[in-house]
N, C-alpha and C positions, 0 to 999 in steps of 0.2 A: 311286955314283949308280945304277948298273944294278941293284943289289940293292934299293934303295929303290923304283925304278920297278917291279921285279918284285913286291914286297910290295904296293904300291898296286894293281897290276893284279889280284892275287889277292883283295884285299879287295873291289875293285869287282866281281869275278866273283861272290863269295859273297853280298854284301849288295845289290849292284846289280841282280841278277836279281829278287830279291824286291821291291825298291823299284820297279823298272820295271813289274812286274806290277801292283802297287798303283796306280801312277800311270796305267797304261794303263786300268785298270778305272775309275778316277775320271774320266779324260778321256772314256771311252766314255759314262758316265752324263751328263757335261756336254754332250757332243756330241748325245746324244739330246734333251736339253732345249733346246739352242740350234740344233739342226740346221736348223730352218726359221724362223729369226728374220730377217725381211726388213723393211727400213725404206725407205719412199718419202718423199723429202724434197727441199727446195730449199735449197742451201747458204746463201743470203742470208736465209732465214727465221729469225727469232729463235726461234720455237717449235720449228723443226726443230733448231736449234743446241742448245736445252735438252735435247731428247730424245737427240741424238747424244752430248752430254756425259754424260747419265745412263747411257747404254749403255756408254760408255768407263769411267765411274767404277765400274760394277758388273763390269767386266772381261769383258763378253759379246762373243761373236763374232756379227757381224751383216752380212748382205749389204745393201749400200746402193745405191739407185737414185735418181739425181738427176732430179727432175721440174721442168723449167724453167717457171717462171711467166710470164716474158716471152714465151716461145714458146707459151703457153696449153696446155702439155701436161696441166695439171690439168683441162682441159675435154675431153680426149680420152675416147672411150667406155671404153677399157680402164681408165682411172683412175677414171672416174665409177662403174664397177661396184664398185670398192673403197670409194670414199667419194662418195656422191651429192652431198654439199655441195661437192666439188671442192677441198677444203682439204688442205694438207700440215701436218704429217707424218701418215703412216699406217704403223702397225706391223702386220705379219702374222706371227703365230706359229702354226705348224701350220695349223689351219682357222679360227683366231680373228683377226678384223680389229678393230683399235682405232684410232680416228681422232682423238680429242681429245688434245692434248699432255699435259694433266694426267692424263687417264685412262691414257695410255700409260705414264707414269712410275709411277702407282699400280699398274698391271698388272705392270710390271717388278719393282717392290718386292715385290708379293705372290707372283709366280711364282718369282722367283729370290732367295728369302730363306732359303736352306738353309745359311747359314753359310760357304759357299764364295765367295759374292759379297758385295761391300761393301754396307753399308746406305747408302742415299742421304742421309738426314738424319733425325735424331731429336731432338726437343725434349722433355727430361724433364718440363718443366712441363706441356706439353699432351699428351704421350704419343703423338704421331703426327707426320706430316709437316706438319701444321697449315697447309696451303696455301702452303708455301714456293715451289712451282713456279707458282702462279697469279699471273702478272704481266700 
């Protein structure tokens, strides 16, 4: 058992260091793309739930802030600066603000379609998302 453990640790040292460097580089690139992905939503909102599901399906890291509609937080000045219509969800990525749930999902699909992130949906007949998210 000790010899096997020693061999495994030697293999890990040789190949693990190279793999770790590659993974760290990939994670760094991913972090740069996702570093400023922020979602303002309300948990009871169907539109917000669709966007949160899309973010999860793509495997993205996102900071989430709950905006309580019953407490009228969507009418607060800080939120109205993000979305003058006062509607949730709102996605902020770096300096870009996207307010409509369908546009948010289209933006996620266009921005994070590098092969590392899952594709949300594809209909070979229509060749696009064909309004799947428009409910």
